[in-house]
C-alpha positions in Angstrom: 0.0 0.0 0.0 2.6 2.6 1.0 4.8 1.5 -1.9 1.9 2.1 -4.3 1.2 5.5 -2.9 4.9 6.3 -3.0 5.1 5.3 -6.6 2.0 7.4 -7.5 3.6 10.4 -5.7 6.8 10.0 -7.6 4.9 9.7 -10.9 2.7 12.7 -10.1 5.7 14.8 -9.4 6.8 14.1 -12.9 3.5 15.2 -14.3 1.7 11.8 -14.7 -1.3 10.2 -13.0 -2.4 6.7 -13.7 -5.8 5.1 -13.0 -6.4 1.4 -13.4 -9.0 -1.0 -12.1 -8.7 -1.5 -8.3 -5.6 0.7 -8.2 -5.7 1.5 -4.4 -7.2 -0.7 -1.7 -9.1 0.6 1.3 -7.2 2.8 3.6 -9.2 2.9 6.9 -8.8 6.1 8.9 -7.3 8.1 6.1 -9.9 10.5 4.6 -9.9 11.4 0.9 -9.1 15.0 1.9 -6.0 14.0 3.9 -4.9 11.5 1.2 -5.1 14.2 -1.5 -3.4 16.7 0.7 -0.5 14.3 1.3 -0.2 13.7 -2.4 -0.1 17.4 -3.2 2.4 18.0 -0.3 4.7 15.3 -1.7 5.0 17.3 -5.0 6.3 20.5 -3.3 10.0 21.2 -2.8 11.4 20.0 0.5 10.6 22.4 3.3 7.7 24.0 1.6 4.3 23.6 3.2 0.9 23.4 1.6 -1.3 26.1 3.1 -4.5 24.6 4.4 -6.7 27.5 3.3 -5.3 27.3 -0.3 -5.6 23.5 -0.3 -9.3 23.5 0.8 -10.2 26.3 -1.6 -8.8 24.3 -4.4 -10.4 21.0 -3.2 -13.9 22.7 -2.9 -13.4 24.3 -6.3 -12.6 20.9 -7.9 -15.5 19.2 -6.1 -17.9 21.8 -7.4 -16.4 21.5 -11.0 -16.9 17.7 -10.8 -20.4 18.0 -9.4 -19.5 16.1 -6.2 -20.8 16.6 -2.6 -18.2 18.0 -0.2 -19.0 15.4 2.4 -17.4 12.8 0.0 -14.0 14.0 1.0 -14.5 13.1 4.7 -14.9 9.4 3.9 -12.0 7.0 4.3 -10.2 6.2 1.1 -12.2 3.5 -0.8 -13.7 2.2 2.5 -17.0 0.6 1.5 -16.9 2.4 -1.9 -18.8 1.3 -4.9 -17.0 1.0 -8.2 -18.4 4.4 -9.2 -17.2 6.1 -6.0 -13.7 4.7 -6.5 -13.7 6.1 -10.0 -14.9 9.5 -8.8 -12.1 9.5 -6.3 -9.6 8.9 -9.1 -11.0 11.7 -11.1 -10.9 14.0 -8.1 -7.2 13.0 -7.7 -6.6 13.8 -11.3 -8.3 17.3 -10.8 -6.3 18.1 -7.7 -2.8 16.9 -8.9 -3.2 18.6 -12.4 -0.7 16.3 -14.2 0.5 16.9 -17.7 -0.5 13.4 -18.7 -3.1 10.9 -17.4 -3.5 7.2 -18.2 -7.0 6.1 -17.5 -7.2 2.3 -17.9 -10.7 0.9 -18.2 -12.2 3.9 -16.5 -15.7 2.5 -17.4 -15.1 -0.9 -15.8 -17.9 -1.9 -13.4 -19.8 1.4 -13.7 -23.5 1.8 -14.0 -24.8 4.4 -16.4 -25.1 7.2 -13.7 -21.6 6.6 -12.5 -20.3 6.4 -16.1 -21.9 9.8 -16.9 -20.4 11.3 -13.7 -16.9 10.1 -14.5 -17.3 11.2 -18.1 -18.4 14.7 -16.9 -15.3 14.8 -14.7 -12.9 13.8 -17.5 -14.6 16.3 -19.9 -14.3 19.1 -17.3 -10.6 18.5 -17.0 -9.8 18.2 -20.7 -7.8 20.9 -22.3 -4.4 21.8 -23.9 -2.6 21.4 -20.6 -3.6 17.7 -20.0 -3.0 14.8 -22.3 -5.3 11.8 -21.6 -4.7 8.2 -22.7 -8.1 6.6 -22.2 -8.0 2.8 -22.5 -11.3 1.0 -22.9 -12.7 -2.1 -24.5 -16.2 -0.7 -25.0 -17.5 2.1 -27.1 -20.2 3.2 -24.6 -17.8 5.4 -22.7 -17.0 7.2 -25.9 -20.7 8.3 -26.1 -19.8 10.7 -23.3 -16.1 11.4 -23.8 -15.6 12.2 -27.5 -12.0 11.1 -28.4 -9.7 13.1 -30.5 -8.1 9.9 -31.8 -8.8 6.2 -31.6 -6.2 3.5 -31.8 -6.6 -0.2 -31.8 -3.7 -2.3 -30.3 -3.2 -5.9 -31.1 -0.2 -7.8 -29.7 1.5 -4.6 -28.6 1.2 -2.8 -31.9 -1.2 -0.2 -33.1 -3.0 -1.8 -36.0 -5.8 0.7 -36.7 -6.1 4.4 -36.1 -8.9 6.9 -36.7 -11.5 9.2 -35.2 -14.6 8.3 -33.2 -16.0 6.5 -36.2 -13.4 3.8 -35.7 -14.8 3.1 -32.2 -18.3 2.9 -33.7 -17.1 0.4 -36.3 -15.5 -1.7 -33.7 -18.7 -1.8 -31.7 -20.6 -2.9 -34.8 -18.1 -5.3 -36.3 -16.1 -6.5 -33.3 -12.3 -6.8 -33.1 -11.7 -9.7 -35.4 -11.5 -7.6 -38.6 -9.1 -5.2 -36.9 -6.8 -8.1 -36.0 -6.6 -9.3 -39.6 -3.1 -8.6 -41.0 -1.7 -7.6 -37.6 2.0 -8.1 -37.5 3.9 -10.1 -35.0 3.8 -8.8 -31.4 6.0 -5.8 -30.7 7.1 -7.3 -27.4 7.7 -10.9 -26.5 8.7 -12.5 -23.2 
């Protein structure tokens, strides 16, 4: 657990945030607000302190931007959370840490339609020229709410198809078999 948090802190200090299914287990006794504050503090130069008033002003601004309830941040990290609540926490982390790049792996995994819309709203609220997002999904339904700039299909470690949103719609209609046809040998082998 600590190692995972440490790795995330180091990565966020370099301008990257990653999200993947079940990325962080429950952390009883550590509120989301304290978790995020520790992550932000870890990015500051040694000896510099994060001002509480500045931190909470930013936290409440991001919560409002994402359409979340302030009471959410007083809950312990992932303790008793649904899949949608875990994803909302990840999007709040993304909003607070303001990385240059974000890798969101299967962000739609396990979400009901309401949670999917909430997460998509959060991602769309954060989109812009200062944030590059690599959004990994196996299903087109997320792309009904987050319109991609580019779509790439990977097979065996190689990009075999590229296009716009229409490519995702074609995959939904035709499946992946046609995209695999003619794919070269894997780029990486063990």
